[in-house]
Each structure stands twice: as structure tokens, then as C-alpha cells.
C-alpha positions as CSV (number, residue, x, y, z in Angstrom):
1,M,70.8,-44.3,-60.8
2,E,68.6,-45.6,-63.7
3,K,66.0,-43.6,-65.6
4,I,63.7,-41.6,-63.4
5,S,61.1,-39.4,-65.1
6,F,58.8,-36.8,-63.5
7,C,57.5,-33.3,-64.0
8,A,57.4,-30.8,-61.2
9,Q,54.9,-27.9,-61.7
10,K,54.5,-24.6,-59.9
11,G,51.7,-24.6,-57.4
12,K,51.8,-28.5,-57.2
13,R,53.3,-30.7,-54.5
14,L,55.3,-33.7,-55.8
15,A,56.4,-36.3,-53.2
16,V,59.3,-38.7,-53.6
17,A,58.9,-41.9,-51.5
18,G,61.0,-45.0,-51.1
19,K,63.0,-47.1,-48.7
20,I,66.3,-45.9,-47.2
21,G,68.9,-45.9,-49.9
22,S,66.4,-45.8,-52.8
23,G,67.8,-42.5,-54.2
24,K,65.4,-39.9,-52.9
25,S,68.1,-37.5,-51.6
26,T,70.1,-37.9,-54.8
27,V,67.2,-36.8,-57.0
28,L,66.7,-33.7,-54.9
29,K,70.4,-32.8,-55.0
30,I,70.4,-33.2,-58.8
31,I,67.5,-30.7,-59.0
32,M,69.6,-28.2,-57.0
33,R,72.7,-28.9,-59.2
34,L,74.5,-30.1,-56.1
35,M,75.1,-33.3,-58.0
36,E,75.6,-33.9,-61.7
37,Y,73.8,-36.5,-63.8
38,D,75.5,-38.6,-66.6
39,E,72.5,-39.5,-68.8
40,G,69.1,-38.2,-69.6
41,E,67.7,-34.7,-69.5
42,Y,66.8,-32.2,-66.8
43,L,64.8,-29.3,-68.3
44,I,63.4,-26.1,-66.9
45,N,60.7,-24.7,-69.2
46,S,62.0,-26.9,-72.1
47,T,65.6,-25.6,-71.7
48,S,68.4,-27.9,-70.5
49,V,69.8,-26.9,-67.2
50,R,73.3,-27.3,-68.7
51,E,72.4,-24.1,-70.7
52,I,71.3,-22.2,-67.6
53,D,73.6,-20.5,-65.1
54,T,73.6,-22.6,-61.9
55,R,73.4,-19.4,-59.8
56,S,70.2,-18.3,-61.5
57,I,68.6,-21.8,-60.8
58,R,69.5,-21.6,-57.1
59,E,68.0,-18.1,-56.9
60,K,64.6,-19.5,-57.9
61,I,64.8,-22.8,-56.1
62,A,65.2,-23.1,-52.3
63,Y,66.5,-26.3,-50.7
64,V,66.0,-27.5,-47.2
65,P,68.4,-30.5,-46.5
66,Q,67.7,-33.5,-44.3
67,E,70.3,-32.3,-41.8
68,P,69.6,-28.7,-40.8
69,S,72.6,-26.3,-40.9
70,V,72.8,-23.4,-38.6
71,F,75.6,-21.0,-37.7
72,S,76.9,-19.6,-34.5
73,A,75.0,-16.3,-34.9
74,S,71.6,-14.8,-34.1
75,V,68.4,-16.5,-35.3
76,L,67.8,-13.5,-37.6
77,D,71.2,-13.8,-39.2
78,N,70.7,-17.5,-39.6
79,I,67.4,-16.8,-41.5
80,T,68.6,-13.9,-43.6
81,L,72.2,-15.2,-44.1
82,F,73.4,-11.8,-42.7
83,S,71.6,-9.8,-45.4
84,K,70.7,-6.2,-44.3
85,S,68.1,-5.7,-47.1
86,V,65.4,-8.2,-46.1
87,D,61.8,-7.1,-46.6
88,E,60.0,-7.0,-43.2
89,K,56.8,-8.5,-44.7
90,S,58.8,-11.4,-46.3
91,L,60.4,-12.1,-42.9
92,K,57.1,-12.1,-41.0
93,T,55.6,-14.5,-43.6
94,A,58.6,-16.8,-43.5
95,L,58.4,-16.9,-39.7
96,K,54.7,-17.7,-39.7
97,V,54.7,-20.4,-42.4
98,S,57.8,-22.1,-41.0
99,Q,56.0,-22.3,-37.6
100,L,58.9,-20.4,-36.0
101,E,56.8,-17.5,-34.9
102,Y,55.8,-19.1,-31.6
103,D,59.4,-20.1,-30.8
104,I,60.6,-16.5,-31.5
105,S,58.2,-15.2,-28.9
106,K,59.7,-17.6,-26.3
107,F,63.4,-17.0,-27.1
108,P,65.1,-14.7,-24.5
109,Q,66.0,-12.1,-27.1
110,G,63.6,-12.9,-29.8
111,L,65.2,-12.8,-33.3
112,N,68.4,-11.6,-31.7
113,T,68.9,-14.7,-29.6
114,Q,72.2,-16.4,-30.4
115,V,71.9,-19.9,-31.8
116,G,75.3,-20.9,-30.4
117,N,78.0,-23.2,-31.7
118,R,76.4,-25.9,-33.9
119,G,73.0,-24.7,-32.7
120,F,73.3,-26.2,-29.2
121,S,70.9,-23.7,-27.8
122,V,68.0,-24.7,-30.1
123,S,66.2,-28.0,-30.5
124,G,66.3,-30.2,-33.6
125,G,62.8,-29.1,-34.6
126,Q,63.7,-25.4,-34.1
127,K,66.8,-25.9,-36.4
128,Q,64.5,-27.3,-39.1
129,R,62.1,-24.4,-38.7
130,I,65.0,-21.9,-39.0
131,C,66.1,-23.6,-42.2
132,L,62.6,-23.6,-43.6
133,A,62.3,-19.9,-42.8
134,R,65.6,-19.3,-44.5
135,A,64.3,-21.0,-47.6
136,L,60.9,-19.3,-47.6
137,I,62.2,-15.8,-47.2
138,K,63.6,-16.1,-50.7
139,N,60.0,-16.4,-52.0
140,P,61.1,-19.2,-54.3
141,D,59.4,-20.6,-57.4
142,F,60.2,-24.1,-56.1
143,L,60.8,-25.5,-52.6
144,I,62.9,-28.6,-52.4
145,I,62.6,-30.4,-49.0
146,D,64.6,-33.5,-48.0
147,D,62.6,-35.0,-45.1
148,A,63.0,-31.6,-43.3
149,T,59.8,-31.8,-41.3
150,N,60.6,-35.1,-39.6
151,A,61.3,-33.4,-36.2
152,M,57.9,-31.6,-36.2
153,D,55.0,-33.1,-34.3
154,A,52.0,-34.0,-36.5
155,Q,50.0,-30.8,-35.7
156,T,53.0,-28.5,-36.4
157,E,53.6,-30.2,-39.7
158,E,49.9,-29.9,-40.6
159,N,50.0,-26.2,-39.7
160,F,53.1,-25.7,-41.9
161,W,51.5,-27.2,-45.0
162,R,48.2,-25.3,-44.4
163,D,50.1,-22.0,-44.2
164,F,52.4,-22.9,-47.0
165,S,49.4,-23.5,-49.3
166,Q,47.9,-20.2,-48.3
167,Y,51.0,-17.9,-48.5
168,F,53.0,-19.7,-51.2
169,S,50.1,-21.1,-53.4
170,S,52.1,-20.6,-56.6
171,C,55.3,-22.2,-55.3
172,G,55.9,-25.7,-56.5
173,C,57.3,-28.2,-54.1
174,V,59.3,-31.4,-54.5
175,L,59.8,-33.3,-51.2
176,A,61.2,-36.5,-50.0
177,T,59.2,-37.7,-47.0
178,H,57.9,-40.7,-45.1
179,R,55.3,-38.7,-43.2
180,T,51.9,-40.2,-44.0
181,K,49.8,-36.9,-43.8
182,T,52.3,-35.2,-46.1
183,L,52.1,-38.1,-48.6
184,E,48.3,-38.1,-48.5
185,K,48.1,-34.3,-49.4
186,S,50.6,-34.5,-52.2
187,D,49.3,-33.9,-55.8
188,H,51.5,-36.7,-57.2
189,I,53.9,-39.3,-55.8
190,I,56.9,-41.1,-57.4
191,V,58.2,-44.2,-55.6
192,L,61.9,-45.1,-56.0
193,D,63.4,-48.5,-55.6
194,Q,67.1,-49.1,-56.0
195,G,67.6,-45.9,-57.9
196,K,64.8,-46.2,-60.4
197,T,61.1,-45.4,-60.5
198,A,59.1,-48.3,-59.3
199,E,55.6,-46.7,-59.6
200,S,53.9,-43.3,-59.6
201,G,50.5,-41.8,-59.1
202,T,48.2,-40.2,-56.6
203,H,48.0,-41.4,-53.0
204,E,44.5,-42.7,-53.7
205,D,45.7,-44.6,-56.8
206,L,48.8,-46.2,-55.2
207,I,47.1,-47.1,-51.9
208,S,44.2,-48.9,-53.7
209,R,46.5,-51.7,-55.0
210,D,49.1,-54.1,-53.9
211,S,52.0,-51.6,-54.4
212,L,55.4,-50.9,-52.9
213,Y,54.0,-47.5,-51.9
214,K,51.2,-49.2,-49.9
215,K,53.8,-51.3,-48.0
216,I,55.9,-48.1,-47.3
217,Y,52.9,-46.1,-46.3
218,E,51.4,-48.8,-43.9
219,K,54.8,-49.2,-42.2
220,A,55.1,-45.5,-41.7
221,K,51.6,-45.3,-40.4
222,M,52.3,-48.0,-37.9
223,E,55.5,-46.3,-36.7
224,E,53.7,-43.0,-36.3
225,S,51.1,-44.7,-34.0
226,E,53.6,-46.2,-31.7
């Protein structure tokens, strides 16, 4: 990857857009220290991440990958990672914001429902919502999302962002997405092309000119309407 520069702030939503293979997932993995970088700087409050314990970074940052990972265990254990000291209020908030609350009410044993081997007993969208709840229950400073709302219908995704803004207003968010409504509501957008920043700005700025972003956005809009 070539030089990519951006600043993520608490309480703000930064979207990473680009075609398949442009480097979106790589950027998010570097933020989580799941991948290393060879050149440049990655700073948290002006301090290089190389000087900060990786565990302390991951305690403050929650990551929801593109492919949701669930265990052969109860829904509750999948969310809490088997912790017995989870705050009840935090759990309720995570269920509400992740839009998993309704699903829980329909599961045969509620939170104690077994997900099953590789999550065969829940849908793809439910897996994503379980992973979102798992991230949110940490009450993170930053939420990193790699296209992890793509299995949600448009209304459910809109409800998620509405509740996220209400209950996690101080939480920053960096997300890779192709969903047009999510892009529209982001505070800032960087557009990657072949591992480098092609352009950046607000949705209004980028869509108003003949940009790569405009092409990506219009293609996504067309696919959503089909």
C-alpha cells in the first residue's frame, strides 16, 4: 500500500470507500494491529502505536469483521465471550443498538438459545448483529466495521445508525462500506484506489464532481434498487 492519510476522531464517522481490492480491509486491520505497516506513522493522541501495548489498544477499539464469527454456544456467550461479569445495562444497550433485541424475543430460549456449529441455526444477518452486539458491549472509544451491515435490510441498517448515534454519541467509527445511506451520513469519506488515497471529502463534496466516488456511489445505488 502507498501513503494513506486520515484522521479518525471520537464522535465522528469516517467511511472508507473503494472498489474491491482497493485496500479497505487492510486499512482497518492495521488500525486494529492485526496487520503491521512498513512505512509511515500510526498515532493515537500523538503517540506512535509502536509505543503502546497492543492489548490496551484493542481494549479501547472494537472490530467487526466482514465475515461474522460465531461459536457453538449460546447467543449470550457469543456476545459476552463467556464473561460472567457483564453489566446488565450494557447488555441491554448492545442488544438494542445492534438491532438484535427483536431477534432475541423470537428465539426459542431467548439469549440462552444455542447458535449451533458454525452458526447454522441463525441467519447471516443475525450473525452480523451478534458480532455488533459483542463489539458494542465493550463500550469502545472507536468502532471499526468492515462492511458488517451488508446483510441488513435498509430499514434495519438505518435503525442501527440512529440508535448508535443516540447511545454511543462519543464513540468514533471507521467503516468500510458500499451502502449508500451509510456513506451519505458519514462525516468524512476517503476513497481508496489500488492501495492509495484517490480522493477524500464529504459526501456532498465528492458527489458534486466527476469523481471516482461518484462512480462507486451511483453503481451501488443502482444495485440497491434492483
